[in-house]
C-alpha positions as CSV (number, residue, x, y, z in Angstrom):
1,X,0.0,0.0,0.0
2,X,2.9,2.6,0.7
3,X,4.3,1.7,-2.6
4,X,1.1,2.3,-4.4
5,X,0.5,5.6,-2.4
6,X,3.8,6.8,-3.2
7,X,3.7,6.1,-6.8
8,X,0.4,7.8,-7.1
9,X,1.7,10.9,-5.4
10,X,4.8,11.0,-7.3
11,X,3.1,10.8,-10.7
12,X,0.8,13.6,-9.6
13,X,3.8,15.6,-8.7
14,X,5.1,15.1,-12.2
15,X,3.1,18.2,-13.3
16,X,4.0,19.8,-16.8
17,X,5.3,23.2,-17.2
18,X,3.0,25.9,-18.5
19,X,4.7,26.0,-22.0
20,X,4.7,22.0,-22.5
21,X,1.8,21.0,-24.8
22,X,1.6,19.9,-28.5
23,X,4.5,22.6,-29.6
24,X,7.5,21.3,-30.6
25,X,10.9,23.0,-30.1
26,X,12.8,24.1,-33.2
27,X,15.9,22.2,-34.1
28,X,18.8,22.8,-31.7
29,X,16.8,25.1,-29.1
30,X,16.0,23.9,-25.4
31,X,13.5,24.8,-22.8
32,X,14.1,24.1,-19.0
33,X,12.1,24.5,-16.2
34,X,13.1,23.7,-12.5
35,X,10.5,23.8,-9.7
36,X,10.0,23.3,-5.9
37,X,7.0,22.8,-4.1
38,X,6.1,22.7,-0.2
39,X,3.4,22.1,2.0
40,X,2.7,23.7,5.5
41,X,3.2,20.2,6.7
42,X,6.8,20.0,5.2
43,X,6.0,17.5,2.2
44,X,8.1,18.8,-0.3
45,X,8.9,17.8,-4.0
46,X,11.2,19.3,-6.7
47,X,11.3,18.7,-10.6
48,X,13.7,19.2,-13.5
49,X,12.1,19.5,-16.8
50,X,13.8,19.7,-20.4
51,X,12.8,20.0,-23.9
52,X,15.3,20.0,-26.8
53,X,14.5,20.0,-30.5
54,X,16.0,17.1,-32.4
55,X,14.3,18.3,-35.5
56,X,11.6,20.1,-36.6
57,X,9.2,17.5,-36.1
58,X,10.8,15.6,-32.9
59,X,11.3,17.0,-29.4
60,X,13.1,15.1,-26.8
61,X,11.8,15.4,-23.3
62,X,13.5,14.7,-20.0
63,X,11.3,14.9,-16.7
64,X,13.0,14.3,-13.2
65,X,11.1,14.6,-9.9
66,X,11.6,13.8,-6.4
67,X,9.3,13.7,-3.4
68,X,9.5,13.8,0.2
69,X,6.4,13.1,2.4
70,X,6.7,13.7,6.2
71,X,4.8,10.5,7.1
72,X,5.4,8.0,4.1
73,X,9.0,8.4,3.3
74,X,10.6,9.7,-0.2
75,X,10.8,8.3,-3.9
76,X,11.3,9.7,-7.1
77,X,10.5,9.4,-11.1
78,X,12.6,10.1,-14.1
79,X,11.0,9.7,-17.7
80,X,12.6,10.2,-21.2
81,X,9.9,10.9,-24.0
82,X,9.8,11.9,-27.6
83,X,7.2,14.3,-29.0
84,X,5.9,14.1,-32.3
85,X,3.6,16.4,-34.2
86,X,0.3,15.1,-35.5
87,X,-0.8,18.5,-36.9
88,X,0.7,20.6,-40.0
89,X,3.0,23.5,-38.7
90,X,1.0,26.3,-40.0
91,X,-2.2,24.6,-38.3
92,X,-3.9,27.0,-35.8
93,X,-4.9,23.9,-33.5
94,X,-1.6,21.7,-32.6
95,X,-1.8,18.1,-31.9
96,X,1.1,15.9,-31.0
97,X,1.7,12.5,-29.2
98,X,4.6,11.5,-26.9
99,X,5.9,8.1,-26.1
100,X,8.4,7.5,-23.1
101,X,10.3,5.1,-20.8
102,X,11.1,5.7,-17.4
103,X,11.6,4.4,-13.6
104,X,10.3,5.4,-10.2
105,X,12.1,4.5,-7.0
106,X,10.5,3.9,-3.4
107,X,13.4,3.1,-1.0
108,X,15.1,0.3,-2.7
109,X,12.6,-0.6,-5.0
110,X,12.5,0.6,-8.6
111,X,9.5,0.9,-10.6
112,X,9.9,1.0,-14.1
113,X,7.2,2.5,-16.5
114,X,6.1,3.4,-20.1
115,X,4.3,6.6,-20.7
116,X,2.1,7.4,-23.7
117,X,0.3,11.1,-24.2
118,X,-1.8,12.8,-26.6
119,X,-1.7,16.8,-26.4
120,X,-3.7,19.5,-28.0
121,X,-3.3,23.1,-27.9
122,X,-3.9,26.6,-29.6
123,X,-3.3,30.3,-29.3
124,X,-6.1,32.6,-27.8
125,X,-7.0,36.2,-27.4
126,X,-8.9,37.6,-24.6
127,X,-9.7,41.3,-24.5
128,X,-7.0,42.0,-27.1
129,X,-4.4,40.0,-24.9
130,X,-2.8,37.1,-26.2
131,X,-2.8,33.6,-24.4
132,X,-2.8,30.0,-25.1
133,X,-4.8,26.7,-24.0
134,X,-3.6,23.0,-23.8
135,X,-4.8,19.8,-22.6
136,X,-3.1,16.4,-22.5
137,X,-4.4,13.1,-21.8
138,X,-1.7,10.4,-20.6
139,X,-1.3,7.0,-19.4
140,X,1.5,5.8,-17.2
141,X,1.9,2.0,-17.6
142,X,3.5,0.6,-14.3
143,X,5.7,-2.6,-15.1
144,X,6.2,-3.7,-11.5
145,X,2.8,-3.9,-9.9
146,X,0.6,-3.4,-13.3
147,X,-0.9,-0.4,-12.2
148,X,-2.1,2.1,-14.9
149,X,-2.2,5.5,-14.1
150,X,-4.4,7.9,-16.1
151,X,-3.9,11.4,-16.3
152,X,-5.8,14.5,-17.8
153,X,-4.0,17.9,-17.4
154,X,-5.3,21.4,-19.0
155,X,-3.7,24.8,-18.9
156,X,-5.2,28.1,-19.8
157,X,-2.4,31.2,-20.1
158,X,-2.9,34.9,-20.8
159,X,-0.1,37.3,-21.5
160,X,-0.8,40.5,-19.3
161,X,2.2,42.5,-20.6
162,X,5.4,41.8,-22.5
163,X,7.0,40.7,-19.0
164,X,4.1,39.2,-17.1
165,X,1.7,36.4,-17.8
166,X,-0.5,34.3,-15.8
167,X,-2.0,30.9,-15.8
168,X,-4.5,28.5,-14.3
169,X,-3.7,24.4,-14.5
170,X,-6.1,21.6,-13.8
171,X,-4.2,18.4,-13.0
172,X,-6.3,15.1,-12.6
173,X,-5.0,11.5,-12.1
174,X,-6.9,7.9,-11.4
175,X,-5.0,5.2,-10.1
176,X,-6.0,1.8,-8.5
177,X,-9.7,3.1,-7.7
178,X,-8.5,6.5,-6.4
179,X,-8.8,9.9,-8.3
180,X,-7.6,13.3,-7.4
181,X,-7.8,16.7,-8.9
182,X,-5.4,19.6,-8.4
183,X,-5.7,23.3,-9.2
184,X,-2.8,25.3,-9.8
185,X,-3.0,29.1,-10.4
186,X,0.4,30.9,-11.0
187,X,2.1,34.1,-12.1
188,X,5.1,34.3,-14.4
189,X,7.6,37.2,-14.5
190,X,10.4,37.9,-17.2
191,X,12.4,40.9,-16.0
192,X,14.4,42.7,-19.0
193,X,17.9,42.2,-17.3
194,X,17.8,38.5,-17.7
195,X,16.8,35.5,-19.9
196,X,15.2,33.7,-17.0
197,X,11.5,33.7,-16.3
198,X,10.2,33.3,-12.8
199,X,7.1,31.6,-11.7
200,X,5.3,31.7,-8.5
201,X,2.1,30.1,-7.6
202,X,0.2,27.6,-5.5
203,X,-1.2,23.8,-6.0
204,X,-4.5,22.9,-4.1
205,X,-6.1,19.7,-4.1
206,X,-9.7,20.0,-5.0
207,X,-11.9,18.7,-1.6
208,X,-8.8,18.7,0.6
209,X,-7.5,22.4,0.9
210,X,-5.2,21.3,3.5
211,X,-3.2,19.8,1.0
212,X,-2.0,23.0,-0.5
213,X,1.4,23.8,-1.6
214,X,3.4,26.9,-2.7
215,X,5.3,26.4,-5.7
216,X,8.4,28.4,-7.1
217,X,10.0,27.7,-10.4
218,X,12.7,29.0,-12.9
219,X,12.5,28.7,-16.6
220,X,14.8,29.4,-19.4
221,X,14.8,29.1,-23.5
222,X,18.1,29.0,-25.5
């Protein structure tokens, strides 16, 4: 039961950065995002996410996260994936799929897994301000305990100014008869004096507000 709980919480922790979605990276370009979350009860997690454009039609993705729970120990997960476009480059609505392989770890036990995902996205305009919408459905196939984690994540973002933007994200997950949903609003600031973007936000599990966390992130494209 402990392993299943940790595997579930780790998978929920592997949330996508706001710029992830069906858009592919140009060949030779990179996007990185590092984030840390913590609750009032000192449950903590950290995530390192990277996208690299292998070609105009293929993006490599590395996603590594670690979690430490005050009453249940610690663990982590790492997944390597490839994203491929399903829509034309000039299509206003984008579609893409991902295939990945990775492993989780809880104590001395390793939990290899496969990941499949389908994502959708498009640009939006609200009161003359540009923004974006994305949605992703994914399945993580656990190869140790034959658990299937299904997830649906959605993002709505809006650029307030040239240096500020805001977004609201919804993460849902279902595994072994249990479901959870998390709402994550955040604010992103890109100062003129640096190439980094700074994110600050919260993550609150719906129906369990006590399980809320503060999130701080750092993004960069190059």
